[in-house]
Every structure is written in C-alpha cells, then in structure tokens.
KOLVO-793134 format. One record per residue (C-alpha): x, y, z; residue in three letters. Coordinates in steps of 0.1 Angstrom, whole numbers, plus 5000, padded with zeros to 4 digits. Example, Ala and Ser with C-alpha at 12.3 -4.5 7.8 and 13.67 -1.06 7.14 Angstrom:
BEGIN
{pado {5123 4955 5078} "ala"}
{pado {5137 4989 5071} "ser"}
END
This chain:
BEGIN
{pado {5000 5000 5000} "thr"}
{pado {5030 5023 5010} "his"}
{pado {5044 5018 4974} "thr"}
{pado {5014 5022 4955} "arg"}
{pado {5006 5058 4974} "thr"}
{pado {5043 5069 4964} "gln"}
{pado {5036 5055 4928} "leu"}
{pado {5005 5074 4927} "his"}
{pado {5022 5107 4942} "arg"}
{pado {5051 5105 4915} "his"}
{pado {5025 5106 4886} "trp"}
{pado {5008 5135 4903} "glu"}
{pado {5042 5153 4900} "arg"}
{pado {5047 5140 4866} "leu"}
{pado {5014 5154 4853} "trp"}
{pado {5017 5188 4869} "glu"}
{pado {5054 5193 4855} "arg"}
{pado {5041 5185 4818} "leu"}
{pado {5007 5208 4821} "glu"}
{pado {5033 5237 4834} "ser"}
{pado {5056 5230 4802} "glu"}
{pado {5025 5225 4781} "thr"}
{pado {5011 5259 4791} "met"}
{pado {5045 5278 4787} "glu"}
{pado {5047 5262 4751} "ala"}
{pado {5011 5278 4743} "ala"}
{pado {5020 5307 4756} "trp"}
{pado {5049 5314 4735} "ala"}
{pado {5027 5303 4702} "val"}
{pado {5002 5329 4710} "cys"}
{pado {5029 5352 4717} "val"}
{pado {5048 5343 4682} "val"}
{pado {5014 5346 4665} "val"}
{pado {5003 5381 4683} "met"}
{pado {5036 5393 4670} "ala"}
{pado {5034 5381 4636} "ile"}
{pado {4997 5393 4635} "gly"}
{pado {5003 5430 4649} "val"}
{pado {5034 5429 4624} "arg"}
{pado {5015 5416 4595} "ala"}
{pado {4983 5444 4606} "ser"}
{pado {5008 5473 4611} "glu"}
{pado {5021 5462 4574} "thr"}
{pado {4988 5459 4559} "glu"}
{pado {4979 5491 4575} "lys"}
{pado {5008 5511 4561} "gln"}
{pado {5001 5496 4529} "leu"}
{pado {4966 5510 4528} "leu"}
{pado {4976 5543 4543} "asp"}
{pado {5003 5543 4507} "val"}
{pado {4975 5532 4487} "leu"}
{pado {4945 5558 4500} "phe"}
{pado {4972 5586 4508} "glu"}
{pado {4957 5606 4475} "ser"}
{pado {4929 5583 4466} "tyr"}
{pado {4896 5597 4455} "asn"}
{pado {4864 5574 4452} "ala"}
{pado {4848 5598 4430} "lys"}
{pado {4872 5596 4403} "val"}
{pado {4868 5571 4375} "arg"}
{pado {4905 5548 4374} "pro"}
{pado {4913 5560 4339} "ala"}
{pado {4946 5573 4330} "gln"}
{pado {4935 5593 4302} "thr"}
{pado {4901 5610 4298} "ala"}
{pado {4893 5593 4266} "asp"}
{pado {4901 5557 4284} "glu"}
{pado {4874 5533 4291} "lys"}
{pado {4873 5512 4322} "val"}
{pado {4865 5475 4313} "thr"}
{pado {4840 5468 4337} "val"}
{pado {4830 5428 4340} "arg"}
{pado {4796 5419 4350} "val"}
{pado {4784 5383 4360} "gly"}
{pado {4756 5371 4384} "met"}
{pado {4750 5338 4407} "thr"}
{pado {4718 5325 4411} "leu"}
{pado {4707 5317 4450} "ser"}
{pado {4672 5311 4445} "gln"}
{pado {4643 5322 4422} "leu"}
{pado {4617 5331 4450} "ile"}
{pado {4587 5338 4431} "ser"}
{pado {4570 5350 4400} "leu"}
{pado {4540 5373 4409} "asp"}
{pado {4520 5369 4379} "glu"}
{pado {4492 5394 4393} "lys"}
{pado {4519 5424 4394} "asn"}
{pado {4541 5411 4365} "glu"}
{pado {4573 5407 4391} "glu"}
{pado {4598 5385 4397} "met"}
{pado {4621 5383 4432} "thr"}
{pado {4655 5365 4428} "thr"}
{pado {4681 5361 4453} "asn"}
{pado {4714 5367 4438} "val"}
{pado {4751 5374 4444} "phe"}
{pado {4766 5401 4417} "met"}
{pado {4801 5395 4400} "asn"}
{pado {4817 5429 4394} "met"}
{pado {4855 5432 4382} "ala"}
{pado {4874 5456 4371} "trp"}
{pado {4911 5471 4373} "thr"}
{pado {4919 5505 4393} "asp"}
{pado {4955 5515 4384} "tyr"}
{pado {4959 5530 4415} "arg"}
{pado {4953 5503 4435} "leu"}
{pado {4985 5482 4426} "arg"}
{pado {5016 5477 4450} "trp"}
{pado {5045 5451 4445} "asp"}
{pado {5036 5422 4474} "pro"}
{pado {5075 5419 4484} "ser"}
{pado {5078 5453 4496} "asn"}
{pado {5049 5447 4521} "tyr"}
{pado {5058 5410 4531} "glu"}
{pado {5041 5390 4506} "gly"}
{pado {5005 5406 4510} "ile"}
{pado {4986 5403 4478} "lys"}
{pado {4951 5408 4487} "val"}
{pado {4933 5433 4505} "leu"}
{pado {4897 5436 4516} "arg"}
{pado {4885 5472 4514} "ile"}
{pado {4851 5485 4522} "pro"}
{pado {4831 5492 4490} "ser"}
{pado {4828 5528 4501} "thr"}
{pado {4859 5538 4501} "lys"}
{pado {4869 5526 4465} "val"}
{pado {4854 5535 4430} "trp"}
{pado {4821 5516 4420} "leu"}
{pado {4809 5515 4387} "pro"}
{pado {4772 5521 4400} "asp"}
{pado {4757 5493 4379} "ile"}
{pado {4722 5492 4390} "val"}
{pado {4692 5471 4378} "leu"}
{pado {4670 5491 4353} "leu"}
{pado {4640 5470 4354} "asn"}
{pado {4637 5471 4390} "asn"}
{pado {4601 5468 4401} "asn"}
{pado {4602 5486 4436} "asp"}
{pado {4625 5514 4428} "gly"}
{pado {4652 5496 4444} "lys"}
{pado {4683 5499 4419} "phe"}
{pado {4712 5494 4443} "asn"}
{pado {4721 5458 4461} "val"}
{pado {4709 5448 4495} "ala"}
{pado {4746 5451 4514} "leu"}
{pado {4778 5467 4506} "tyr"}
{pado {4803 5440 4512} "val"}
{pado {4839 5446 4512} "asn"}
{pado {4859 5446 4478} "ala"}
{pado {4888 5422 4473} "leu"}
{pado {4918 5441 4456} "val"}
{pado {4946 5420 4443} "leu"}
{pado {4980 5436 4438} "his"}
{pado {4973 5438 4405} "thr"}
{pado {4949 5468 4409} "gly"}
{pado {4919 5443 4398} "ile"}
{pado {4890 5450 4421} "val"}
{pado {4865 5422 4426} "his"}
{pado {4830 5430 4441} "trp"}
{pado {4805 5405 4452} "leu"}
{pado {4773 5417 4466} "pro"}
{pado {4743 5400 4476} "pro"}
{pado {4711 5412 4463} "ala"}
{pado {4671 5404 4465} "ile"}
{pado {4658 5419 4431} "tyr"}
{pado {4623 5424 4420} "arg"}
{pado {4623 5430 4387} "ser"}
{pado {4593 5438 4360} "ser"}
{pado {4589 5406 4339} "cys"}
{pado {4559 5408 4311} "ser"}
{pado {4536 5378 4314} "ile"}
{pado {4523 5362 4286} "arg"}
{pado {4491 5345 4300} "val"}
{pado {4477 5327 4264} "lys"}
{pado {4489 5294 4280} "tyr"}
{pado {4485 5297 4318} "phe"}
{pado {4487 5272 4335} "pro"}
{pado {4510 5254 4310} "phe"}
{pado {4532 5287 4299} "asp"}
{pado {4566 5298 4298} "trp"}
{pado {4581 5329 4309} "gln"}
{pado {4610 5352 4297} "asn"}
{pado {4621 5375 4325} "cys"}
{pado {4650 5396 4318} "thr"}
{pado {4673 5414 4343} "met"}
{pado {4689 5446 4327} "val"}
{pado {4721 5461 4348} "phe"}
{pado {4739 5491 4334} "lys"}
{pado {4758 5516 4347} "ser"}
{pado {4734 5544 4362} "tyr"}
{pado {4763 5575 4360} "thr"}
{pado {4785 5564 4331} "tyr"}
{pado {4782 5557 4293} "asp"}
{pado {4797 5534 4268} "val"}
{pado {4825 5563 4261} "ser"}
{pado {4836 5557 4296} "glu"}
{pado {4830 5524 4308} "ile"}
{pado {4826 5492 4289} "ala"}
{pado {4807 5465 4299} "leu"}
{pado {4820 5428 4294} "his"}
{pado {4806 5395 4307} "his"}
{pado {4823 5378 4336} "ala"}
{pado {4854 5354 4331} "leu"}
{pado {4858 5318 4344} "asp"}
{pado {4882 5308 4375} "asp"}
{pado {4910 5306 4351} "lys"}
{pado {4904 5341 4333} "gly"}
{pado {4901 5326 4303} "glu"}
{pado {4865 5323 4290} "arg"}
{pado {4839 5347 4293} "glu"}
{pado {4809 5335 4312} "ile"}
{pado {4777 5345 4293} "gln"}
{pado {4751 5331 4311} "glu"}
{pado {4737 5333 4347} "val"}
{pado {4758 5310 4371} "ile"}
{pado {4740 5288 4395} "ile"}
{pado {4757 5273 4424} "asp"}
{pado {4743 5240 4428} "gln"}
{pado {4757 5239 4466} "asn"}
{pado {4735 5269 4474} "ala"}
{pado {4708 5271 4453} "phe"}
{pado {4670 5266 4460} "thr"}
{pado {4649 5251 4438} "glu"}
{pado {4614 5267 4432} "asn"}
{pado {4581 5246 4437} "gly"}
{pado {4561 5264 4410} "glu"}
{pado {4590 5273 4380} "trp"}
{pado {4618 5253 4364} "gln"}
{pado {4645 5272 4347} "ile"}
{pado {4649 5261 4310} "arg"}
{pado {4673 5288 4296} "his"}
{pado {4697 5311 4317} "lys"}
{pado {4715 5330 4295} "val"}
{pado {4733 5367 4292} "ser"}
{pado {4738 5390 4260} "arg"}
{pado {4758 5427 4257} "arg"}
{pado {4733 5450 4242} "asn"}
{pado {4734 5481 4225} "ser"}
{pado {4710 5503 4207} "leu"}
{pado {4715 5514 4169} "ala"}
{pado {4698 5549 4175} "his"}
{pado {4718 5556 4209} "asp"}
{pado {4754 5550 4207} "thr"}
{pado {4760 5559 4240} "ser"}
{pado {4737 5530 4254} "tyr"}
{pado {4752 5499 4265} "glu"}
{pado {4740 5472 4291} "asp"}
{pado {4746 5433 4301} "ile"}
{pado {4712 5419 4302} "thr"}
{pado {4704 5382 4318} "phe"}
{pado {4676 5360 4303} "tyr"}
{pado {4658 5337 4328} "leu"}
{pado {4634 5313 4304} "ile"}
{pado {4612 5296 4331} "ile"}
{pado {4586 5270 4325} "gln"}
{pado {4553 5263 4347} "arg"}
{pado {4551 5231 4369} "lys"}
{pado {4515 5226 4362} "pro"}
{pado {4509 5197 4386} "leu"}
{pado {4495 5221 4410} "phe"}
{pado {4469 5237 4388} "tyr"}
{pado {4459 5202 4370} "ile"}
{pado {4449 5188 4403} "val"}
{pado {4431 5216 4422} "asn"}
{pado {4414 5234 4390} "ile"}
{pado {4415 5216 4358} "ile"}
{pado {4404 5181 4370} "ile"}
{pado {4376 5197 4392} "pro"}
{pado {4363 5214 4361} "cys"}
{pado {4366 5183 4339} "ile"}
{pado {4343 5164 4367} "leu"}
{pado {4320 5192 4368} "ile"}
{pado {4317 5194 4328} "ser"}
{pado {4307 5155 4333} "ile"}
{pado {4281 5165 4358} "leu"}
{pado {4267 5191 4334} "ala"}
{pado {4268 5161 4309} "ile"}
{pado {4249 5137 4334} "leu"}
{pado {4220 5164 4336} "val"}
{pado {4206 5151 4303} "phe"}
{pado {4210 5115 4314} "tyr"}
{pado {4183 5125 4346} "leu"}
{pado {4149 5115 4341} "pro"}
{pado {4129 5146 4341} "pro"}
{pado {4107 5131 4368} "asp"}
{pado {4132 5129 4389} "ala"}
{pado {4125 5168 4394} "gly"}
{pado {4161 5178 4398} "glu"}
{pado {4174 5186 4365} "lys"}
{pado {4175 5225 4370} "met"}
{pado {4188 5221 4405} "thr"}
{pado {4218 5203 4391} "leu"}
{pado {4224 5228 4365} "ser"}
{pado {4224 5255 4382} "ile"}
{pado {4248 5239 4412} "ser"}
{pado {4272 5230 4383} "val"}
{pado {4271 5266 4368} "leu"}
{pado {4277 5281 4404} "leu"}
{pado {4305 5261 4410} "ala"}
{pado {4322 5271 4376} "leu"}
{pado {4316 5305 4385} "thr"}
{pado {4336 5302 4417} "val"}
{pado {4365 5287 4399} "phe"}
{pado {4364 5315 4378} "leu"}
{pado {4363 5341 4408} "leu"}
{pado {4396 5320 4424} "leu"}
{pado {4411 5324 4388} "leu"}
{pado {4406 5360 4388} "ala"}
{pado {4432 5366 4420} "asp"}
{pado {4459 5347 4400} "lys"}
{pado {4460 5357 4364} "val"}
{pado {4473 5394 4355} "pro"}
{pado {4445 5417 4346} "glu"}
{pado {4457 5424 4308} "thr"}
{pado {4437 5423 4278} "ser"}
{pado {4464 5411 4258} "leu"}
{pado {4452 5374 4259} "gly"}
{pado {4430 5350 4278} "val"}
{pado {4444 5322 4296} "pro"}
{pado {4437 5287 4281} "ile"}
{pado {4424 5275 4315} "ile"}
{pado {4399 5305 4314} "val"}
{pado {4389 5297 4278} "lys"}
{pado {4379 5261 4292} "tyr"}
{pado {4360 5274 4320} "leu"}
{pado {4342 5300 4298} "met"}
{pado {4337 5270 4274} "phe"}
{pado {4323 5247 4300} "thr"}
{pado {4303 5276 4316} "met"}
{pado {4285 5281 4281} "ile"}
{pado {4278 5244 4279} "leu"}
{pado {4262 5246 4314} "val"}
{pado {4245 5275 4305} "thr"}
{pado {4229 5261 4272} "phe"}
{pado {4225 5228 4296} "ser"}
{pado {4199 5248 4317} "val"}
{pado {4183 5263 4285} "ile"}
{pado {4180 5228 4271} "leu"}
{pado {4167 5213 4302} "ser"}
{pado {4139 5235 4304} "val"}
{pado {4132 5228 4269} "val"}
{pado {4129 5191 4278} "val"}
{pado {4108 5197 4307} "leu"}
{pado {4086 5215 4285} "asn"}
{pado {4083 5189 4263} "leu"}
{pado {4078 5165 4289} "his"}
{pado {4050 5181 4310} "his"}
{pado {4027 5188 4275} "arg"}
{pado {3994 5173 4270} "ser"}
{pado {3966 5170 4242} "pro"}
{pado {3947 5198 4262} "his"}
{pado {3976 5225 4255} "thr"}
{pado {3996 5211 4225} "his"}
{pado {3990 5194 4194} "ala"}
{pado {4019 5171 4179} "met"}
{pado {4031 5184 4147} "pro"}
{pado {4035 5155 4121} "gly"}
{pado {4071 5162 4118} "trp"}
{pado {4075 5159 4157} "val"}
{pado {4064 5128 4153} "ser"}
{pado {4082 5113 4122} "gln"}
{pado {4116 5128 4136} "ile"}
{pado {4113 5122 4172} "phe"}
{pado {4089 5090 4173} "ile"}
{pado {4101 5071 4144} "his"}
{pado {4133 5081 4129} "thr"}
{pado {4155 5093 4155} "leu"}
{pado {4150 5068 4185} "pro"}
{pado {4170 5037 4164} "arg"}
{pado {4202 5062 4157} "tyr"}
{pado {4203 5068 4197} "leu"}
{pado {4198 5034 4208} "trp"}
{pado {4163 5039 4222} "ile"}
{pado {4139 5012 4219} "gln"}
{pado {4103 5022 4230} "arg"}
{pado {4087 4993 4251} "pro"}
{pado {4049 4990 4240} "lys"}
{pado {4032 4959 4258} "val"}
{pado {4001 4952 4237} "glu"}
{pado {3974 4928 4248} "ala"}
{pado {3973 4893 4231} "pro"}
{pado {3943 4889 4209} "val"}
{pado {3922 4859 4224} "asp"}
{pado {3897 4845 4197} "asn"}
{pado {3883 4820 4219} "thr"}
{pado {3844 4824 4221} "pro"}
{pado {3829 4840 4253} "thr"}
{pado {3811 4813 4271} "ile"}
{pado {3788 4828 4295} "phe"}
{pado {3779 4806 4325} "his"}
{pado {3748 4803 4343} "his"}
{pado {3758 4827 4371} "asn"}
{pado {3765 4852 4347} "thr"}
{pado {3747 4885 4346} "asp"}
{pado {3711 4875 4336} "glu"}
{pado {3706 4913 4326} "tyr"}
{pado {3725 4908 4293} "phe"}
{pado {3722 4867 4284} "ile"}
{pado {3681 4862 4290} "arg"}
{pado {3658 4870 4262} "lys"}
{pado {3644 4905 4265} "pro"}
{pado {3605 4911 4270} "asn"}
{pado {3591 4920 4240} "ala"}
{pado {3569 4948 4262} "asp"}
{pado {3602 4965 4275} "ser"}
{pado {3622 4962 4244} "val"}
{pado {3590 4974 4216} "phe"}
{pado {3561 4990 4219} "leu"}
{pado {3535 4975 4239} "lys"}
{pado {3508 4976 4209} "asp"}
{pado {3535 4958 4186} "asn"}
{pado {3508 4929 4181} "thr"}
{pado {3482 4953 4169} "arg"}
{pado {3507 4966 4146} "leu"}
{pado {3511 4932 4134} "gly"}
{pado {3550 4924 4145} "val"}
{pado {3565 4896 4124} "gln"}
{pado {3589 4873 4141} "pro"}
{pado {3612 4881 4114} "asp"}
{pado {3610 4919 4116} "arg"}
{pado {3616 4913 4158} "leu"}
{pado {3646 4893 4146} "leu"}
{pado {3654 4921 4123} "ser"}
{pado {3653 4948 4152} "glu"}
{pado {3671 4926 4179} "met"}
{pado {3701 4925 4151} "arg"}
{pado {3697 4961 4148} "trp"}
{pado {3698 4967 4186} "leu"}
{pado {3727 4941 4189} "val"}
{pado {3750 4960 4159} "asn"}
{pado {3747 4993 4183} "asp"}
{pado {3721 5006 4153} "ile"}
{pado {3693 5004 4177} "gly"}
{pado {3691 5041 4185} "gln"}
{pado {3657 5044 4164} "gln"}
{pado {3645 5013 4189} "ala"}
{pado {3622 5025 4214} "val"}
{pado {3636 5013 4248} "leu"}
{pado {3624 5013 4284} "his"}
{pado {3635 5046 4300} "pro"}
{pado {3656 5029 4326} "asp"}
{pado {3673 5009 4301} "leu"}
{pado {3675 5036 4278} "lys"}
{pado {3696 5055 4307} "ala"}
{pado {3718 5026 4315} "ala"}
{pado {3729 5024 4280} "val"}
{pado {3739 5057 4277} "glu"}
{pado {3757 5058 4311} "ala"}
{pado {3775 5029 4295} "ile"}
{pado {3781 5047 4264} "arg"}
{pado {3794 5075 4279} "tyr"}
{pado {3818 5056 4302} "ile"}
{pado {3829 5039 4273} "ala"}
{pado {3836 5072 4252} "gln"}
{pado {3856 5084 4283} "glu"}
{pado {3878 5058 4287} "leu"}
{pado {3885 5060 4250} "thr"}
{pado {3891 5095 4254} "asp"}
{pado {3913 5089 4286} "gln"}
{pado {3932 5060 4265} "glu"}
{pado {3937 5084 4236} "glu"}
{pado {3949 5111 4263} "phe"}
{pado {3976 5087 4277} "asp"}
{pado {3988 5077 4246} "glu"}
{pado {3994 5112 4234} "leu"}
{pado {4009 5125 4269} "lys"}
{pado {4031 5093 4263} "lys"}
{pado {4042 5105 4231} "asp"}
{pado {4052 5137 4245} "trp"}
{pado {4074 5123 4269} "gln"}
{pado {4088 5098 4248} "tyr"}
{pado {4097 5132 4222} "val"}
{pado {4112 5145 4258} "ala"}
{pado {4132 5116 4263} "met"}
{pado {4144 5112 4227} "val"}
{pado {4155 5150 4231} "val"}
{pado {4172 5144 4261} "asp"}
{pado {4190 5117 4246} "arg"}
{pado {4201 5136 4216} "leu"}
{pado {4214 5164 4238} "phe"}
{pado {4234 5140 4258} "leu"}
{pado {4251 5128 4230} "phe"}
{pado {4257 5162 4215} "ile"}
{pado {4270 5174 4247} "phe"}
{pado {4294 5144 4252} "ile"}
{pado {4309 5150 4216} "ser"}
{pado {4313 5188 4223} "phe"}
{pado {4327 5185 4252} "thr"}
{pado {4349 5160 4246} "thr"}
{pado {4361 5175 4212} "ile"}
{pado {4366 5211 4228} "gly"}
{pado {4384 5198 4259} "thr"}
{pado {4412 5178 4239} "leu"}
{pado {4417 5211 4212} "thr"}
{pado {4421 5230 4239} "ile"}
{pado {4446 5214 4262} "phe"}
{pado {4459 5197 4230} "leu"}
{pado {4468 5231 4217} "asp"}
{pado {4491 5238 4251} "ala"}
{pado {4511 5212 4244} "thr"}
{pado {4527 5229 4216} "tyr"}
{pado {4538 5254 4238} "asn"}
{pado {4570 5246 4249} "val"}
{pado {4605 5270 4253} "pro"}
{pado {4624 5274 4223} "pro"}
{pado {4653 5255 4219} "thr"}
{pado {4672 5293 4211} "asp"}
{pado {4669 5311 4239} "pro"}
{pado {4672 5345 4220} "phe"}
{pado {4643 5332 4195} "phe"}
{pado {4611 5347 4202} "asp"}
{pado {4580 5329 4188} "pro"}
{pado {4555 5351 4199} "tyr"}
{pado {4570 5381 4180} "ser"}
END
C-alpha cells in the first residue's frame, strides 16, 4: 500500500510538470502569432495608408480622359423566389460578380511582406454604379455593400448580395401550361459607353467569358412552381443610341402545372361531366334544373379563384379561362335545354297538338340512331268465343221481354217474328238508337256509352301524353350525345394546343413576335 501511494504521488508530480511545460509552450506560440499578426496588421495598415494617401473614390480609374474602364458583370443565382403574375414581378436572390481594374490600387507584394490581397470597404473605392434598370420596387442598388477584394495587380472584385424585384412581362395565353422570358437589365447609372465598357464575367481561370447566369448547386434552392430552362446573358446596344450599353440576363422559366391540374383542371372536367349527366337524369326526378344551376355556380366560383391569380391584362385570355368559359357556356345551354326538355315532358293534348314532323322525326326516325327502343306492351288477341256461365249477369243473356223492348201495341201493329229478329240484330249491332227502349234501360245504355267514350278519350289522352314524354326522352338523349361530343372535342382541342407551347431551343428566339 505504501508503494502504491508513492507511485501515485510520482505520477501527480509528473502530470503537473507536463501541464506547466505545455502551458508555457502554448503561451509562447500565442505570443509569436500575436507578434506576427500585429506585424502583419501594421504592414497592411501601412499599405492602406500608401494606397489611399491621394485616392479619390469619386474619380474614374482611367489614366486618360478618353480611356474606357472595362467592367465585367456576372451574376450567381441563389434562389428564384417567386414570380407574381398578378403584378408581373419576379423576385430573385442573387450574388453580383463585378470586376474592374483600378491602376491606383497596385503594389508590389515583396515590399509588404508578401501581401497580395486586401479587403477594403466598398465605400472607400470607386464603384462603376451598376444598377438594375427594370426594377419593380424602386430599389436600384444591392442589399449589402460588402467589402471589395483588391488584388495587388489592381483588379477589384466586388460580390455584393441582392434581392431584386424585376419587372417581367407575363404572357397568359397558355396559363398554366406557359413559360416566361424574364430579363434583368444591368447598366451603369452614371457612366455611358464612352467612359466604361461592359463585358461578361470571366471564369475561374480568367480565360473564357461566362455568358450565362451561374447557378451554385450547393447553395441554390429549387422553386416549387417554376423550372429554369435557359439562363443566358447578352450584351446589348442600341442602333439609334450609340452611348447605350447594358448586360441583360435572361431567365426562361417553365411552369410546373401539377398544382393547377389537380386543383383546377380535374375539378373542372368533373364538373363538365356533371353538366353532361343532366341530360341523363329523368325529367320526373325533378332535379334537372337544380343540378344544372349548381354546376353553373361551381364554375363561377372557380372563375373567381382564377381572377386573383391571372394578371389583369387584355392582351390575351388564359387557356384555363377559355376552358372554364367553354364549360360555362355548355352548362348555360344545358340549363336552357333542360327547360326545353321539361316543357316537352309536361305537355298534354289539352295544350299542345303534336305536329306530324315531330312525330316522324322524334318518334319514328331518331330513336333507332340513339339506341332507344320504346317498350310497347300490347294485350294478346283472344279468339276463343266467350262462354257465359249460369251465374253470369242475367241482364245480358236472358231474352228481353217484348213489352219492354218494343211498343206494347206491337201485336196490334202486326209485328212479325222476322221483323222482331231484324230489330234485335239492329239493337245488337248498336244501331238501335231508333228502337224504343225502356226509359231505365235507355239511361243505363247512355251511361255505359258515356263511360266507354270517356275511357276511350282517356286512353287516347294518355297515349298522346306518353308520346310527348317519349319525345322529351329522345330530345334528352340527343342532347346527351351532342354534349358528350362537344365537351370531348372542346377539351382535347383546348388542352392539346397547350402541348405545343414549349420553350424554344434558341433562348433569343421569340415565337410570339
């Protein structure tokens, strides 16, 4: 135990000695670094004092008055934030890449302990005053004035971040299957082409001009609604204005239509199907008008929803609005034609007489072309003679009394049996109106004749009413096929036209011009 205690104390003394030596070494390193840092800071301070001793940030870095300062402009896109179709405004998050040569900021690194790069506040150096001309919010400048990176050769690199809201003319003809060409125009707000020359930015090797928008894949955030198809840039000048020059960045973007297909187009197609089914609903159901008007109101709601999304322009009508208007016209006609069908269905012989051409066309001609077959149940003809049983009403089978059928004085008139038989046949053949009947029997016969006539008239009335209802059914089926054809052809024509609206392979070609 004593030996173990001594060993433990020995290790503690050794650890304390090691910690003491380590701390001394660390302090020594820190002192050396601080000395070097202080010395470097002093050297950098001396260099800055020399460079800015007579430097004027308001003076253009040109050795002669007619010398042009070459300014290279590039742009790195960090995020396409949004495209507001209503206000025709594109919002982007970018990093500008500007470079120029300032001969007043050159030095020999060997005289300043090898310092080759300085980071100088941008407010202290000359800036080419490059701004976004087609801004939409009145903010021309960048979001943050970061330090400028100055090389010993006099080359100045300035990479300020910016959130630009640029104007973008929206073409709404093929919305939501559209693509847009949005531009960002950069130009010096102060200097013209005689003082500075705008060029594209160079690559990392400084050999090739980058004539496009740079996208940093590590920092770029994909937009959920738009997909970038082309991202080129071009230097533009005007033939009638020789002093004008700009660098324009073109972002040709195509919309991802899945949101509109799921939330607007598919519901509109389903509503169109409901409008078609109006003509499949029997008129006796009493809901044809309710269904038609409900579909019309639903389309009106969709049209109001799109009104907040589409820009207020009279230059074109969006393809989805065309389809909604097409569907609304069909539904409006379905309401009108439903009224016509209901009117035909509820007609009767008391109010309308059926013309011959209506019967010929809608009863005898059209049904076989519309796959309609009218069920007509006819009672079978029974040719077996009627056998009267003993318990049959004796009023109709017993021999009538001569006194009650003929005049009571027929014997006095000398009525012969053959004449009696002739008069009976006359009565049986319903020509016995001239025969003299008993008053009670005559009233009964008249009542029976009246009832028979009423039954005949009612049967004819029902047949004519059923004819009108059948005409209404044929017209309903005819409108059903017509609406199916028009809806199918119209939908395919409208949306298949949008499949040809693709961004051009040449980004500078305008198919709408």
